[in-house]
DRENLO-723545 format. One record per residue (C-alpha): x, y, z; residue number from 1. Coordinates in steps of 0.5 Angstrom, whole numbers. Example, Ala and Ser with C-alpha at 12.3 -4.5 7.8 and 13.67 -1.06 7.14 Angstrom:
BEGIN
<X:25; Y:-9; Z:16; i:1>
<X:27; Y:-2; Z:14; i:2>
end
This chain:
BEGIN
<X:7; Y:-3; Z:-11; i:1>
<X:3; Y:-8; Z:-7; i:2>
<X:-2; Y:-8; Z:-12; i:3>
<X:3; Y:-8; Z:-18; i:4>
<X:6; Y:-15; Z:-16; i:5>
<X:0; Y:-19; Z:-18; i:6>
<X:1; Y:-17; Z:-25; i:7>
<X:9; Y:-17; Z:-25; i:8>
<X:9; Y:-24; Z:-23; i:9>
<X:4; Y:-26; Z:-29; i:10>
<X:9; Y:-22; Z:-33; i:11>
<X:15; Y:-26; Z:-31; i:12>
<X:11; Y:-32; Z:-32; i:13>
<X:10; Y:-30; Z:-39; i:14>
<X:17; Y:-28; Z:-41; i:15>
<X:21; Y:-32; Z:-36; i:16>
<X:28; Y:-30; Z:-39; i:17>
<X:26; Y:-22; Z:-39; i:18>
<X:30; Y:-17; Z:-35; i:19>
<X:26; Y:-13; Z:-31; i:20>
<X:27; Y:-6; Z:-29; i:21>
<X:23; Y:-2; Z:-24; i:22>
<X:23; Y:5; Z:-23; i:23>
<X:20; Y:7; Z:-16; i:24>
<X:17; Y:14; Z:-14; i:25>
<X:21; Y:13; Z:-7; i:26>
<X:25; Y:8; Z:-3; i:27>
<X:20; Y:5; Z:1; i:28>
<X:16; Y:1; Z:-5; i:29>
<X:23; Y:-1; Z:-8; i:30>
<X:25; Y:-4; Z:-1; i:31>
<X:19; Y:-9; Z:-2; i:32>
<X:22; Y:-12; Z:-9; i:33>
<X:29; Y:-10; Z:-9; i:34>
<X:31; Y:-17; Z:-7; i:35>
<X:27; Y:-21; Z:-12; i:36>
<X:31; Y:-25; Z:-17; i:37>
<X:33; Y:-22; Z:-23; i:38>
<X:29; Y:-15; Z:-22; i:39>
<X:33; Y:-9; Z:-22; i:40>
<X:30; Y:-3; Z:-18; i:41>
<X:31; Y:4; Z:-18; i:42>
<X:28; Y:10; Z:-14; i:43>
<X:27; Y:17; Z:-16; i:44>
<X:29; Y:19; Z:-9; i:45>
<X:36; Y:16; Z:-9; i:46>
<X:41; Y:22; Z:-7; i:47>
<X:45; Y:21; Z:-14; i:48>
<X:38; Y:23; Z:-17; i:49>
<X:37; Y:29; Z:-14; i:50>
<X:36; Y:36; Z:-18; i:51>
<X:37; Y:37; Z:-25; i:52>
<X:44; Y:34; Z:-26; i:53>
<X:41; Y:28; Z:-22; i:54>
<X:35; Y:27; Z:-26; i:55>
<X:40; Y:27; Z:-32; i:56>
<X:44; Y:22; Z:-29; i:57>
<X:37; Y:18; Z:-28; i:58>
<X:36; Y:18; Z:-35; i:59>
<X:43; Y:16; Z:-37; i:60>
<X:42; Y:10; Z:-32; i:61>
<X:36; Y:8; Z:-35; i:62>
<X:38; Y:9; Z:-43; i:63>
<X:44; Y:4; Z:-41; i:64>
<X:39; Y:-2; Z:-41; i:65>
<X:37; Y:-1; Z:-48; i:66>
<X:29; Y:-2; Z:-46; i:67>
<X:25; Y:-5; Z:-51; i:68>
<X:18; Y:-4; Z:-48; i:69>
<X:17; Y:1; Z:-42; i:70>
<X:10; Y:0; Z:-38; i:71>
<X:7; Y:5; Z:-34; i:72>
<X:3; Y:2; Z:-28; i:73>
<X:-5; Y:4; Z:-26; i:74>
<X:-3; Y:10; Z:-21; i:75>
<X:3; Y:14; Z:-25; i:76>
<X:3; Y:21; Z:-27; i:77>
<X:1; Y:21; Z:-34; i:78>
<X:5; Y:26; Z:-37; i:79>
<X:12; Y:25; Z:-33; i:80>
<X:12; Y:18; Z:-34; i:81>
<X:11; Y:19; Z:-41; i:82>
<X:17; Y:24; Z:-41; i:83>
<X:21; Y:19; Z:-37; i:84>
<X:19; Y:13; Z:-42; i:85>
<X:21; Y:17; Z:-48; i:86>
<X:28; Y:19; Z:-45; i:87>
<X:29; Y:12; Z:-43; i:88>
<X:30; Y:10; Z:-50; i:89>
<X:24; Y:5; Z:-50; i:90>
<X:22; Y:3; Z:-57; i:91>
<X:15; Y:1; Z:-55; i:92>
<X:12; Y:6; Z:-49; i:93>
<X:5; Y:4; Z:-46; i:94>
<X:2; Y:9; Z:-42; i:95>
<X:-4; Y:13; Z:-39; i:96>
<X:-7; Y:18; Z:-43; i:97>
<X:-11; Y:23; Z:-39; i:98>
<X:-13; Y:30; Z:-42; i:99>
<X:-8; Y:29; Z:-47; i:100>
<X:-2; Y:28; Z:-43; i:101>
<X:0; Y:22; Z:-45; i:102>
<X:2; Y:24; Z:-53; i:103>
<X:9; Y:21; Z:-52; i:104>
<X:7; Y:14; Z:-51; i:105>
<X:6; Y:9; Z:-57; i:106>
<X:0; Y:5; Z:-54; i:107>
<X:-4; Y:9; Z:-50; i:108>
<X:-10; Y:7; Z:-45; i:109>
<X:-15; Y:11; Z:-41; i:110>
<X:-16; Y:12; Z:-34; i:111>
<X:-19; Y:5; Z:-32; i:112>
<X:-25; Y:6; Z:-26; i:113>
<X:-24; Y:-1; Z:-23; i:114>
<X:-19; Y:-4; Z:-17; i:115>
<X:-12; Y:-2; Z:-18; i:116>
<X:-10; Y:-9; Z:-19; i:117>
<X:-15; Y:-10; Z:-24; i:118>
<X:-13; Y:-4; Z:-28; i:119>
<X:-6; Y:-7; Z:-28; i:120>
<X:-8; Y:-13; Z:-31; i:121>
<X:-12; Y:-9; Z:-36; i:122>
<X:-5; Y:-5; Z:-38; i:123>
<X:-1; Y:-11; Z:-38; i:124>
<X:-6; Y:-15; Z:-43; i:125>
<X:-2; Y:-10; Z:-48; i:126>
<X:4; Y:-15; Z:-47; i:127>
<X:0; Y:-21; Z:-48; i:128>
<X:0; Y:-23; Z:-41; i:129>
<X:-6; Y:-27; Z:-39; i:130>
<X:-8; Y:-27; Z:-32; i:131>
<X:-8; Y:-33; Z:-27; i:132>
<X:-9; Y:-34; Z:-20; i:133>
<X:-4; Y:-28; Z:-18; i:134>
<X:-5; Y:-25; Z:-12; i:135>
<X:-1; Y:-19; Z:-8; i:136>
<X:5; Y:-21; Z:-6; i:137>
<X:10; Y:-19; Z:-1; i:138>
<X:17; Y:-23; Z:0; i:139>
<X:20; Y:-21; Z:7; i:140>
<X:28; Y:-23; Z:8; i:141>
<X:30; Y:-27; Z:13; i:142>
<X:34; Y:-22; Z:17; i:143>
<X:28; Y:-18; Z:18; i:144>
<X:24; Y:-24; Z:22; i:145>
<X:31; Y:-24; Z:26; i:146>
<X:30; Y:-17; Z:28; i:147>
<X:23; Y:-18; Z:30; i:148>
<X:25; Y:-24; Z:34; i:149>
<X:30; Y:-20; Z:38; i:150>
<X:25; Y:-14; Z:38; i:151>
<X:21; Y:-18; Z:42; i:152>
<X:26; Y:-21; Z:46; i:153>
<X:29; Y:-15; Z:49; i:154>
<X:22; Y:-13; Z:51; i:155>
<X:21; Y:-19; Z:54; i:156>
<X:14; Y:-20; Z:51; i:157>
<X:11; Y:-26; Z:47; i:158>
<X:9; Y:-25; Z:40; i:159>
<X:2; Y:-28; Z:41; i:160>
<X:-5; Y:-25; Z:40; i:161>
<X:-2; Y:-18; Z:38; i:162>
<X:-6; Y:-13; Z:35; i:163>
<X:-3; Y:-8; Z:30; i:164>
<X:-6; Y:-1; Z:29; i:165>
<X:-3; Y:4; Z:24; i:166>
<X:-7; Y:11; Z:25; i:167>
<X:-3; Y:15; Z:20; i:168>
<X:-4; Y:15; Z:13; i:169>
<X:0; Y:19; Z:7; i:170>
<X:-5; Y:24; Z:7; i:171>
<X:-8; Y:27; Z:14; i:172>
<X:-15; Y:27; Z:11; i:173>
<X:-15; Y:20; Z:11; i:174>
<X:-14; Y:19; Z:18; i:175>
<X:-20; Y:17; Z:22; i:176>
<X:-19; Y:20; Z:29; i:177>
<X:-22; Y:15; Z:34; i:178>
<X:-16; Y:10; Z:34; i:179>
<X:-14; Y:12; Z:41; i:180>
<X:-21; Y:10; Z:44; i:181>
<X:-21; Y:4; Z:39; i:182>
<X:-14; Y:2; Z:43; i:183>
<X:-17; Y:3; Z:50; i:184>
<X:-23; Y:-2; Z:48; i:185>
<X:-17; Y:-8; Z:46; i:186>
<X:-13; Y:-6; Z:52; i:187>
<X:-20; Y:-7; Z:56; i:188>
<X:-20; Y:-14; Z:53; i:189>
<X:-13; Y:-16; Z:55; i:190>
<X:-10; Y:-15; Z:48; i:191>
<X:-3; Y:-13; Z:47; i:192>
<X:-2; Y:-7; Z:41; i:193>
<X:4; Y:-5; Z:37; i:194>
<X:3; Y:1; Z:34; i:195>
<X:6; Y:2; Z:27; i:196>
<X:8; Y:9; Z:23; i:197>
<X:13; Y:12; Z:19; i:198>
<X:18; Y:17; Z:22; i:199>
<X:14; Y:23; Z:20; i:200>
<X:8; Y:20; Z:24; i:201>
<X:12; Y:20; Z:30; i:202>
<X:9; Y:26; Z:33; i:203>
<X:2; Y:25; Z:31; i:204>
<X:2; Y:17; Z:34; i:205>
<X:5; Y:19; Z:41; i:206>
<X:-1; Y:24; Z:41; i:207>
<X:-6; Y:19; Z:41; i:208>
<X:-3; Y:13; Z:44; i:209>
<X:-6; Y:11; Z:51; i:210>
<X:0; Y:11; Z:56; i:211>
<X:0; Y:3; Z:57; i:212>
<X:5; Y:-2; Z:58; i:213>
<X:1; Y:-6; Z:53; i:214>
<X:2; Y:-1; Z:48; i:215>
<X:9; Y:-2; Z:44; i:216>
<X:10; Y:4; Z:38; i:217>
<X:14; Y:1; Z:32; i:218>
<X:15; Y:7; Z:29; i:219>
<X:21; Y:9; Z:24; i:220>
<X:23; Y:2; Z:22; i:221>
<X:24; Y:0; Z:15; i:222>
<X:19; Y:-3; Z:11; i:223>
<X:22; Y:-10; Z:11; i:224>
<X:22; Y:-10; Z:18; i:225>
<X:15; Y:-7; Z:19; i:226>
<X:13; Y:-13; Z:14; i:227>
<X:16; Y:-18; Z:19; i:228>
<X:12; Y:-15; Z:25; i:229>
<X:6; Y:-14; Z:21; i:230>
<X:6; Y:-22; Z:20; i:231>
<X:7; Y:-23; Z:27; i:232>
<X:0; Y:-20; Z:28; i:233>
<X:-7; Y:-23; Z:30; i:234>
<X:-10; Y:-17; Z:27; i:235>
<X:-9; Y:-11; Z:23; i:236>
<X:-13; Y:-4; Z:23; i:237>
<X:-11; Y:2; Z:19; i:238>
<X:-13; Y:7; Z:15; i:239>
<X:-13; Y:7; Z:7; i:240>
<X:-5; Y:7; Z:7; i:241>
<X:0; Y:2; Z:4; i:242>
<X:1; Y:-2; Z:11; i:243>
<X:-6; Y:-4; Z:10; i:244>
<X:-5; Y:-7; Z:3; i:245>
<X:1; Y:-10; Z:6; i:246>
<X:-2; Y:-13; Z:12; i:247>
<X:-8; Y:-16; Z:7; i:248>
<X:-2; Y:-19; Z:2; i:249>
<X:1; Y:-22; Z:8; i:250>
<X:-6; Y:-26; Z:10; i:251>
<X:-7; Y:-22; Z:16; i:252>
<X:-14; Y:-21; Z:18; i:253>
<X:-15; Y:-13; Z:16; i:254>
<X:-20; Y:-8; Z:18; i:255>
<X:-19; Y:-2; Z:13; i:256>
<X:-22; Y:5; Z:15; i:257>
<X:-24; Y:9; Z:9; i:258>
<X:-27; Y:16; Z:8; i:259>
<X:-26; Y:21; Z:2; i:260>
<X:-22; Y:16; Z:-2; i:261>
<X:-24; Y:11; Z:-6; i:262>
<X:-25; Y:4; Z:-4; i:263>
<X:-27; Y:1; Z:-11; i:264>
<X:-20; Y:3; Z:-13; i:265>
<X:-16; Y:2; Z:-7; i:266>
<X:-19; Y:-3; Z:-2; i:267>
<X:-14; Y:-9; Z:0; i:268>
<X:-15; Y:-14; Z:-4; i:269>
<X:-14; Y:-20; Z:1; i:270>
<X:-20; Y:-25; Z:2; i:271>
<X:-19; Y:-24; Z:10; i:272>
<X:-20; Y:-16; Z:9; i:273>
<X:-26; Y:-12; Z:10; i:274>
<X:-27; Y:-5; Z:10; i:275>
<X:-31; Y:0; Z:14; i:276>
<X:-34; Y:6; Z:11; i:277>
<X:-40; Y:11; Z:12; i:278>
<X:-46; Y:11; Z:8; i:279>
<X:-46; Y:18; Z:5; i:280>
<X:-47; Y:20; Z:-2; i:281>
<X:-41; Y:25; Z:-2; i:282>
<X:-36; Y:19; Z:-1; i:283>
<X:-32; Y:18; Z:-4; i:284>
<X:-30; Y:24; Z:-7; i:285>
<X:-23; Y:23; Z:-9; i:286>
<X:-22; Y:17; Z:-14; i:287>
<X:-14; Y:17; Z:-13; i:288>
<X:-14; Y:19; Z:-6; i:289>
<X:-10; Y:25; Z:-7; i:290>
<X:-12; Y:32; Z:-7; i:291>
<X:-17; Y:31; Z:-2; i:292>
<X:-21; Y:38; Z:-2; i:293>
<X:-27; Y:36; Z:3; i:294>
<X:-26; Y:40; Z:10; i:295>
<X:-31; Y:37; Z:14; i:296>
<X:-29; Y:30; Z:13; i:297>
<X:-36; Y:28; Z:16; i:298>
<X:-35; Y:21; Z:12; i:299>
<X:-30; Y:19; Z:17; i:300>
<X:-33; Y:22; Z:23; i:301>
<X:-39; Y:18; Z:22; i:302>
<X:-35; Y:12; Z:23; i:303>
<X:-36; Y:10; Z:31; i:304>
<X:-31; Y:6; Z:35; i:305>
<X:-36; Y:0; Z:36; i:306>
<X:-37; Y:0; Z:28; i:307>
<X:-29; Y:-2; Z:27; i:308>
<X:-29; Y:-6; Z:34; i:309>
<X:-35; Y:-11; Z:31; i:310>
<X:-31; Y:-12; Z:25; i:311>
<X:-25; Y:-14; Z:28; i:312>
<X:-28; Y:-19; Z:33; i:313>
<X:-31; Y:-22; Z:27; i:314>
<X:-24; Y:-23; Z:24; i:315>
<X:-21; Y:-25; Z:30; i:316>
<X:-27; Y:-31; Z:31; i:317>
<X:-26; Y:-33; Z:24; i:318>
<X:-32; Y:-31; Z:22; i:319>
<X:-32; Y:-29; Z:14; i:320>
<X:-34; Y:-22; Z:13; i:321>
<X:-37; Y:-19; Z:7; i:322>
<X:-32; Y:-14; Z:3; i:323>
<X:-35; Y:-8; Z:5; i:324>
<X:-38; Y:-6; Z:12; i:325>
<X:-42; Y:1; Z:13; i:326>
<X:-42; Y:5; Z:19; i:327>
<X:-49; Y:4; Z:22; i:328>
<X:-52; Y:11; Z:21; i:329>
end
């Protein structure tokens, strides 16, 4: 969703009076834009849309909007999205056509091999949308900032000099396995650490987090509360995941660790963001970052703690790095 926001902003600028409906894969991205003025958001994971009867309710709800145009973003599954667009009643259906699976679309585009933000702008060109200076955008509701303020007050800690760490990822094969050692390096420098994660990642995070009074888990909170907490960080370090994109969109200096997934498609898009990856010829082996088949994950194991810590220090000192950094091997 974060990589889609620049194109959505440009779309609203081109058609200021339009009514926009965004259908999300799950509830998390929906929460990021649910408070946008003039935008209706739906999630396929809503309880009322569960099962076959629920999907019929979803289609019925979509049809009541009487869409003129339906647009699929860069990473949507081509066949399912094409079917939903058709059943929604949209007259013009702009969508991906990979291996012939987009035949229900009236306007078809290929799978572009470029960054997701750039791909979305290529797609929105079919709607006569011109690209300006739009960047990934996150708007955090005031109540989330107030929640974070109370969180700090209850623990009697200051929100200065916080290092944010997210050791998880949607796919376990994108997780770098040395975050515990990295946190120890920051603790030796007197830093405080907030560790982020979803409820599903709680057990994994608890197994690697150092037992230290300066380490504070922030696990299982809403995406808007997580956004407000990340916004308080001096620096954020994570794997290839949505939270790294979130931190970068909030202009928090961000170090993202890449292994089998493509940094060319999915690196965080901010100017305060660097990535660390190994320089192996087989990496990346997955363009979309799903269905990773590699068993050894040597590309992640090659990355050392000092490689990541060095880039983190540069960002904290305000030294502007280049977008890509290689593990020294």
